[in-house]
N, C-alpha and C positions, 0 to 999 in steps of 0.2 A: 156289193157283190153277194151272191147267194152263199149260204153256209155250206161247209163241206159235208158230204155224205161219205159213207165208207168207200164207195166206188170212186168219187171224185178225189178223196184224200189219197187213195192208192195211186190214182193216175198222176196226181201232183208229185208224189214221192218218186215215181218212175221218171217224171220229167226232170227232177233234180239229180238224177243219176244213181238213185239207190232205192231199195224197197222191193225186194222180191216177195212173193206171196207169204212165205214163212216169216220174214222180217216184219211185214206190214201187220200180220195178225198179232204178233207180239207187241208192236207199237200201240195198236188200237186197244189191246187188252190192258196195257199199262196205263194208258190215258184214263180208262174207265176205272180201274181198280184204285188208282191213287187220287181220284177226284179231280183230275185236270179238265174233265169235260163230261157231259152227259147228253143223252139223246132226247131230242124233242121231235117226235115223229121219226123221220129218217135222217134228220139233220143233226150234226154235232154242235153243241153249244159249249164254249169254253167257260170255266169258272174263274172267279177272282183269284183263287189259289194258283191257277195256271199262270196268271200274269205275274204273281210274285215269284214263282219258280223260274219262269222264263227270264225275268229281270235279273235274278241272282246269277243264273248261268251266263247270260250275256255279259254281265259286269266282271265276273271272276273266272269264267271258263269259256271265253269266247272261241278259243281254238277248238275246243271239243264239241261245240254245238254249231260249228260251221258246216254248211252243206257239203262243201268240197272235201272236208276232212272225213265226213261220214261216208261219202261215196268212195274215196280212196281206201278207207278202212275195209270196206266190203271186198275190194279187189285184193287187198293184202290177205284177208281171211280165206279167199278162194285159193291164193297161192299156198297158204299153209295147208289147206285141205288137200291140195294136189301134190304136196311134198316139195314145192319149189322154194318154200321159205320155212324157217324154224319158228315155232310158236314162242319158245323161251326168249329168243333174240328179239322177236317183235314186242313181247311184253316188257322186256328190259328197256327198249327204246321208248316205248309208250310211257313208262313210268319215270325214267330218268332223263328222257329227251335225247335228241341226236341231231347232228348237222346244224347246230345252233338253234334248234327249235326246243322250247321248254317242254318238259314232260309233266305228268300229273303231280309228281312230287313237288316241283317248283310252283306249279299253279295253285296247289292247295296249301302253300306255306303261310299264307296270310288269312286263313280261315278265322282265326281269333279276332281279326280286326273288322270282320263283317258286322255291320250294324243291322241286326235283325229287325229292329223297329222301322228303320229306313227302307229296308228291302220290302217290307210288308205294308208300305204306305203309298197310296196314290192320291195326288192332290187334284181335287175336283174344281175348286174355286170358292170365293167368298168365305175363306177360312174353313172350308169343309173338306175333309179328307176321307178316303175309303181305306179302311184298315182290314187286314186279314189276320184273324186270330185262330186259336185252337178250335173254336166252335163255329167258324164261318166268318163271313164278311160283315162288317158293321161300319156305320158312319160316325165320325167325330167332328164336332164343330167347337172351335175354341180350345183352350188349354187350361190346365190346372183345375181348380175347384169350380170354375165357371163353365167347364166343358159340358157338352151335351152329347149323349150317345144314343144310337138307335140301330137296331138290327136291320140288315138288308134281307128282304124276303129270299128264301132259298131258291124260289122259282124264277127270280129276276135275273135275266142275262145281263152281262156287263154293258152291252151297248144300250140297254133300256134304262140304265141308271144315269139320267142326265142331271144337270145341276138343278133344274126345276123339280124333278121327281125327288131328288135328295132333300130339297127344302120341304116338300110335302111330307116325306117320311119323318123328318126331324120335328115337324110341327104337330105330329100326332101326339096324343096324350102319352107321356112317358114318365111323368113325375110320380111322386109318392102320394097316395090318397089314404087318409085316415078313414076307416070304415066303422069302427066302434070297438067296444071291449067285449071279449069273448066270455060268456057267463061261466063256463066250466073251469077256465084257467085264470080268469081275471086279467088276462093280458090283452093289450091293444092289438088290433088286427089292421094291417095296412095292405094296400094293393100297389104293386110295383111293376116296372118293366125291367127284365133281366136279359142276359145273353141267350137264354133259351125261350124267351117270350115273356108275356105278362104272367104274373103269379100273385098269390096272396101269402102273407106270412105273419107270424106273431112277432111282437116287439118284446124282447126279454127285459125284465126289470134290471135296474142298475146293480142290485145286489145278487144277481143270478150267479150260480156256482160256475166255476170254470169247467168247461166241457159241456154245459147245457146247450142244447140246440133248439131253436124255435121250429115249430111245425110250419111247413111250407106246402103249397099245392099250386100246380099250374092251372090256369084258367081253361075252361072248355072252349072248343072252337067257336061256339055260339056266343061267347062272352067277350067283352072289351073292358079296358081299364076305366073308361068313363061311364060305363053303364052297370058294372057289377055292383050288387047290393051287399049289405052286411050279412043278410040271411044266406045269400049264395056263398059268401066267403066261409061262413061257419060250416055249411054243408060240405064244402070242398075240404076243409081242414079236418073234418070227421073221418075222411077216408085214409087208409083202408078201414072198412067197417064190416063186422061179422053179421051175416044175415041168418045164420042158424046152421043146422046140421041136416044133410040130405037124408031123407027117410030110407032110401034104398042102400046108399053107400055108407051112411053114418060118418061122412066126412064133412068138415067145416066148409061152408061156402062164404066167400068174402066178396065185397064190391070194392074195386080199386080204381084209381085214376091213372091212366098211362099216357104215352105220347100221342095216341090216337083216340083219346077220350076214355070214358068210364067203361069198365068191363067186369064180368063176373069171373071168379077164379075158384077152382076146387082142385087142390093139389097141383098137378101139371096141366089140368084141363082149364081152358079159358074161352070166353065168348064175349064179343063186344055187345054193348047195349044199343 
């Protein structure tokens, strides 16, 4: 089936018995702000986070995410607005339950028993799982020390992540590569794959002081783990680096490496390279 656009989503909500224009606008805004979906052209694409949230709600709050409940709630709110019902009475029934129906208080009583790891796990097959973490979706194959992890590309829609595609992602170079010893620090430099993508980092000596942190730097978009050289890594680790002082402004100009590649920075001004 075709993906929902804003127009077809509003039409579907109306078919389900709820979703006036003001309500629909709020729903669509919430979907976008909380990262449950994003637009690809005119179409809405759900994220892996949306699957985790939906699974949690269906398992523990099925009464509240039922279409009939939502439709009847809009009718109740109309009655409150017209003075036919009292809002405090409605809120009391909603929280404590009424006529044998559980309220929010009872439904949320077992929140401590919810297994967050289980809620955020989707099994794909061949011991491969999709997990949703703080920084996005990633793949895990195996358990314990032998497990293998790989980030799911942010632009990949859930229906595009088939078992075959997952195996290709996991097969990509993601292990640690020793690149050489940095002359200035005498520390070994390695290339790794992390939750934010590939990066290079120093390996601290065993006698390093507590609190010492190694220099790290993300790879540029043109670099890959299997092709990055030692010289490239040393240049990345040298950032941020001062270039000098502007002749007109007398302010320091630095070159830094950010999420979108290297850029020049002078106080609050910056420009990409």
